[in-house]
N, C-alpha and C positions, 0 to 999 in steps of 0.2 A: 439600442437598435442592433449593435453588434451581437449581443447575446441572443436576441430574437432570431437573427439570421443563423447563429450557431445551432440553436435548437431546431430550426426548420431544416437545416442541412442534415443534422443527425437523424431527425425523424424520417426524412426522405430516404436516407441510406438504409435505415432499419426497415422501411416499407419495401424497398427494392429487394432486400435479402430475405424477407419473410416468406414462408411457404403457406400463408393463409391463416396463421394463428400462432399463439404462443407455443414454443417448443417444450418438450418434456423437460421438467426441472425449472421452468420459469416461475417467477414468484408473483402472485397477484398483488394488485395495488394495496389491498388492505394489510398486506404483510410487509409494507414498505420499510417500516422502522423496526421490524423484528430482528433479533440477533441470532447468530449461529455459532456454535463452538467447533464446527467441523468444516472441512473443505479447505483447499489451498488458498482460496481467495477470501474466506470468511474467518480463518483462524486468527488472523492478525499477526502471525509470526513472520518476521523479516527473513527473506531469503538472500543469501550472499550473492553478490554479483562480481563480474570481472572488474579488476582494479580497486576493489574495496580494500580498506586497510584494517587489519585485524590485530588483536592481541591474543596470544595463545599462552596460557599458563598451565604447565604441568606441575602439579603440587609436589614440592620438595625435590624437583629436578630442574634446577636453573639452566643447565646446558641444553635442555629441550624446550625451554620457555622463551617467548619472544614478546618484548614490549610492543613491537610493531613488525608486522609481516604483511606484505602486499600480495593480494591475489593477482596473478598475471593475466594477460589478455586472453589466454586460453581457459581461464577459470580454475587454475590449480595453484597450490602452494607447494614449496619445497621444504620438507622436514628432515632433520638429521635421522639417520638410521633407516627410515622407511621411504625416503625419497618423495616422489610426486604423489600428492593427495588432491583429489577432486574437492573443490570448495564451492564453486558456483552452483546455485540451485538448491543448496542445503541451508537449513536454518543453523544458527550457531550451535544449538543443542545437538543437531544431527551431525555436524562436523566434529563436535567434541566426542560423540560416540564413535564415529569413524576412526578418529585418531586413537582413542582408547582401545578399540578393538585391534588395530594394527600394532600398536606398541605393546599391548598386553599379550599378543600372540607369541612374541619372541623375547621381548626385552624387559618389560616391567610387569610387576605383579599388581593387579587391580589399580591401574593408573587413574588418577583423578585429574581430569582436564577441563579447563574452562576456556571457551572461545568468546571474545567480545568484539563487536563491530565498533571500531573507532571512527571510521570515515566511510560512509556509503557513497563512494564516488560514482558508482554506476547507476544509482537510483535517484531519479529526479521527479518532481511533481510540478504542475503548473497551477498557480493560484491567480484567479482572474476576477474581474467584476468590481464590486464596491468595496475594495480594500485599498489601503494607503499606498502600497507598492506592489502592484500586480507584476508577476514575473515567474520565471522558472527557478526552482530552489532545489538544492541537493538535500536529501534526507540523511540525517545522522542516526542510522539505526531505526528502531521502531518509532514511528511518528503517527500521532493521532490527528484527527481533523482540527481540534482546537490548537494544537501546536502548529499545524500547517498554516492556519489563518494568522497565527502570531508571527510566523516567518515573514508574512507580507505586511507586517506592522499593524495588523488588526483591521477591522472594518471601518469604513468612513461613516460620517453622519448620513443618515437616510438609508443605510443598508438594512435589509430585511433579514434578521438573524433567524427567523422562523423557517426560511426556505433556502438552505444552502445545498447545492447539488454537487455530488461527486460523479463524474463520468469515468468509466473504466472499460477497457477492452478485455474480455474474457473468452478465450478460445476463438478469437477472431470476431466475436460479436460485441458490438457497442452496447454498453449497459449503463444504467444510472440509478441513483437513489437520492432522495431528498431528506435532509436532516435538519433538526431544530437546534441551531447553535446556542440559542438563548437557554433552552432547557439543559443542554449539555453543560454550559457555564454554571448553571444553578445546581448542578449535581442531580438533576431530575431525569436525565437520560444518559445512556452509555456513550462514551466518546469513541467513535469508530476509528479504527486504524486505517490509514491510507496506504496505498501501494505505489510502487514505482510506476511512473507514466500516468498516474491519475491526473485528471483535470478537475479542479475545485473552483466552483463559481459562486460568489456571493453577490446578490443583486438587490435591487430596490423592491419596495412593496408592489409596484406596478408590474414589474417583470416576474415577481413570484406567482402572480395570477397566471401568467403565460406558462410558467413551469408546470403548474398544477394541471392546466388544460392539456399540455402535451403528455403528461404522465397518464391522464385518463384516456387519451385518444390514441396512444401508441402501444398496442399490445406486442408489437414486434421489437420494442426496446425492452429487453428483459431486465427486471429489477434485481439487483444483487443484495445480499445481506452481509453486513459486517458487524464486528464488535469493537 
């Protein structure tokens, strides 16, 4: 019943903010399980957040390498020689390129830099419904749907793995998509990457019918694509 009420409230919110039909760029129901290689929400690339713990390795320059360096609350890190560097909002590869550009401009010739997220302290997901331990979990870097459900100690008996919902807010708009976790486990479907603040709901066969009805009846809840 809790999940039914959640769906009803989300549907009502979407209906209130709708301007009479799907906005430009919304995805039709038949494209629900499609994948996309582009876009900030579909690429699957993790973006660094404030208080994340990073490892920065500058090849063959140990004095500029850090086994652990924390992004501060304002979203920056402090590096020798170049000082303050913006980290929040960048992918690890983008931060690597930023560091290489700044160090290469004055101090190093063709620096090779690798940035790794050790602890994604600022990125959390909620896993709810028919799982062993529902709750809020911190992501450790790139996290897929299968890994997210595993964080909650897996689905319970009676869970419907064919209808697992990810709710996501994109540009202020509540969106969702339904995935077949059984097919993902079998290697028959791609394992979508989850994002910070996603809500993942695994539920029973009865409630999966409710999910499908809401999907068909809610054009104002725009479906996103993930990989």
